[in-house]
N, C-alpha and C positions, 0 to 999 in steps of 0.2 A: 243829305248833302254829301254823298259819297264821292270820293275821287276815283274815277274808273281807270285812271292812268296808273299802272303798276310801277313802283319804283324799281330801278335796277338793283340787282343784288350787290350788297356791300362787298368790297374787295379786301382780302387780307393783305396787309402790308407786305411788300416783297422783301426777301432776304437781301443782305448786302451783295451777295453774288449775283442775284437777279438784277439789282440796281446797276451793277457794273455792266452786265450784258446789255441792259436797256441803254446805258450811256454809250456803249460802243455802237449799238444799232442807231441811236440818234445821230451820232457822228456820221455813220454811213448814209443815213437818210438825208442828212444835210448835203452831203456830196452829190446825192441823186436829185437834189432840187425839191425834196419833200418838206424841207424847212424853209421859211421865207428867206430869200436871198439876203445875205448880210446879217441874218439873225443868228446869234450863237447858241440859242436855246437856253440861255441863262439870264436871269433877271438882273437888272442893274440896281435894284433896291427891293427890300422886303419890309413890309409894314405889319406889325402886330404879332401876337402869339396868343395862346389860349389863356383866358382869364376874364374877369369882370371889371378890372380897373380901366382907367383911361388908356387908350391905345391898345387895348386887348379885346379879343372877340370870342364869342361862343357861336360857332357855325354862322358866320355872316351870310346873309341871304340876298342882299341887293346893294347896288353901288351906283353913285352918280357923281359927276363933276360939273360945277357951274362955270360961268364965264369968267369968274375971278380965280379959277383953278383951286377951288375949295373942294375937298373930297368928303362925300356923305356916304355913310355906311350904316345899315341896320342889321342886327344879328338876332339870334334865337331868344335872347332875353328881352326883346322889344326895345333895346337901346338904340338910339340914333346918335352917331358920333360924327362930328365935323372936324376935319383935320387939314393940315397943309399937305401938299403932295409928297412930303417926306415923312408924314405921320405925326407931326406935332399936333396935339389936341387943341382945338379952338372952342368947342362946345359939346355938350352931351345932355340928352334928355330921353325920356321914355314915352312911348305911345300910351294913351290913357288906359287901355285894357289889353291884357295878354292871355287871359285864362283860356279863351277859345282857340287861340292861335296867334301867330305873329305875322307882321307884314312881309310881303314877298316882292314888292316893287317900289323903286324910287325914281322920280323924274323931276327935272328942273323946269319950272314954268317959264314962259317968255318974260315974265316980270322978275325972274330970279328967285322965286320962292320954291320951296320943296314940296312936291306932291307925293304922298305916301299911299300906296295901295295897301290898306289895312284889311287884308284878305278875308279873315274869318269874322270880321265885323261889317263886311259888306259896304265898305265906304272908302272914299278918298279923303285923306286928311291933308290940310295945308299948313305949312309953317314958314315963318321967316328963317333966314339962315342961322340966326342966333337961337332958334328953338321956340320963339314966340308963336303960339298957335293962332291961326286965323280961322276961328270957329265959324264965322259967318260964311266961309267959303267951302265948308265941308260938303261933300256930295254923298248922297245915299245915307246908309245907316240902318236900313230895314231890308231884311231878306225878302226876295220875291222873284217870281218867274216872269212877271209882267214887264212890258217895256218901261224903262225908266227906273226899275228897281234892280237890285244886284244880288248875285250869288257870291261866289268866291272870287273876288276881283284880284287880278294879277298885275295890271299895269295901266297907265294912262299916258297918252301923248296928245299934243295940241298942234294943229296945222297952222299955216300962215294966215288963215282967216279967223283963227280963234276957236275953231271947232274942236271938240274933245272926243277922243276915241278911248273906250274903256273895255278891256278884255276880262273875261270871266271863265272859270272852269268849274267842274263838278257836275251838276245836273244840266248846266246850260251850255258851256263851251261855245260862247258867242262873243261878238263885239258889238257894242252899242255906240252910236254916234249922237252927240249932243251939240247944239249950237253954242256960240260964245256966251249966250245968255242963259244957258242951261236947259234949253228946250230939247226934249227927245226928238230926234229926227228919223232914224231907222236903225235896224239891227240886222245882222246876218250871221250865218254859221250854223251851229247845232252840232251835236256829238256825232262823229262818224269819220270815215276814212276817205270819202269822196272829196274831190276838189271843191273848195269853198267851205267845207266842214272842218271841225277842229277836234283834237283831243288834247286838252290843256294848252291853249294859246298863252304862253308864259311870258312873252315879252314883245313889245311893239317898238317901232321906230318910224319916223317920218323923214322922207328924203326931200331934196330940193324941189321936186315936182309935186310935192304933197301926196306922194304915193305911200301907202301904209304897208310896212313890212311886219310880218308876224312869224315868230318862231313857234311852230306847231309841234310842241315838245314830244308828245306821245305818238304822233304820226311821223316823227323823225324827219321833218322837212321844214322848208321855208315857203311861205305863200306871200305874194305881193298883190295889193289891190289898189285900184283907182276908185276911191270913195268920195270924190269931190262933189258929185251930184246928189241925186236922191236914191242911189243904190250903189252897191259895191260890185265892181267888175274885176274879176280875177285877171291879172296881167301875166303872171308866171308863177310856177311852183317847181321846186327842185329839192332833191334829197331822198334818201332811202336808208333803211336801217342797216347798220353794219359797222365794221371797224377799219375798213380800208380807207385810204385818203379819198375824200369826196363823199364818203358815206357819213351818216350821223347816228348818234345814240343819245337820245334825250337832250336835244339842244335846248338850253335854258335861257340863253341871252344872246343878243347880237348887237354889234356896233357897226354903223355905216362909217367906214374909215374916211379920213380926210383925203386920201389918195384915190377914192372911188371904189375901194374894195369893201368886202364884208368880212367881219370877224365874228366867229361863232364859238361860244363856250359850250362844250359837251359834258353834261353831268355824268353820262354813262361811260364815255370813253376817256375821261380824265385828260382832256386835251383842248386846245384851241386850234381852229382851222381858219385859214384865210382863203376867200373866194373872190372871183370877179362878181359883178352884180348880175351876171347871167348864170351863176352857179358853177363855173369852172374852178376847180381847186387850184390854189396857188401855193399852198404850203400848210404844214401842220406841225405842231410841237406840243410836248407834254406827254408824260407817261405816269402811271399810277405810282405814287410814292411821296415821301416827305422831304426829299432833298431839294435844294434850290433848283428851279426849272422843272421839277415834277409837280403834279397836281393830284388832288384827292377830291373828286366830285365838285368841280367848280360851278358856282351858281351865276356869276355875273361878270360883266365887262364894262369898262369905261375908258375913254381916251381924253387926254389933256390937250392943252393948246399947242404943245410941242409934238404931238402925235404919238406920245408914249402910251402904251396899253397897260391898263391895270386889270389884273385877273383876280377875281374873288375866289381864292383857294379855300373853299368853305370848310371842308373837314380837316384841313390843316390849320384852320383858325387864323388865316393871314391873308394879306394881299401881296401879290408879286407884280412888280412893274418891269415891263419889257420895253427896251428902246428899239423901235422898228426901223 
């Protein structure tokens, strides 16, 4: 179960002089329209710091916000924390096992429960918002290449009909579709660079048309599918590797914005980009560093009911909130 997707090289933290230069460049880019209009490049709130106590994180890896504006975060210790949007602790628990690895995906179900992609245990765990496990709803748990079994699961989403889509990476790099009753329907993908193939499909989203959005992390692109029938049809794909605005480097998460835009967190470029749903870049912000507004290998994104964007600033062990 090897991960064929190489991780980007770790960056040395910049000196204060470099941080200053980046700050000046960010201001210049803002004037050129490379930062979202009206966005100052600074967070309005920062949640967390490094640690294992309540409200602290060790390399947080996934984030979700429910309809009641509760914030859910899982980190490298296998702890799931529930917080208010300002970071006040509401609940905390651990996934059952962490020896083989930790979860990489969180999604809120239509019923308001938390679905956890327990990646290295090949399963989806269900919890109530207070941490009560719903063991009868657990999906998978046995490694396998056959349809209906799982490899390294990364995410799950549910469409308006109750169908479930589960993404995996490793030997499989595929997406499986299940009915609302849990019946396997079909799968697609496979490891590769061709359209319709994947190299670590790391995060999924469903839009208002039940189209499935996939951040194809190690192919540095986004792919969108119509999978409502008995097969998946590719609707569009965009993105290429690079550091320029509009290019991508290890996109790990995306949010379909309330304004019809798409926000993407780039693990490799230490930034967030905003796009139209056709892939036209609208803005970008973030540089490598530890100061407010800077990022260090962000893993995740979420948006609250007010449209504020929460960026999982993983290697800075915190969440930054931006008012868009």
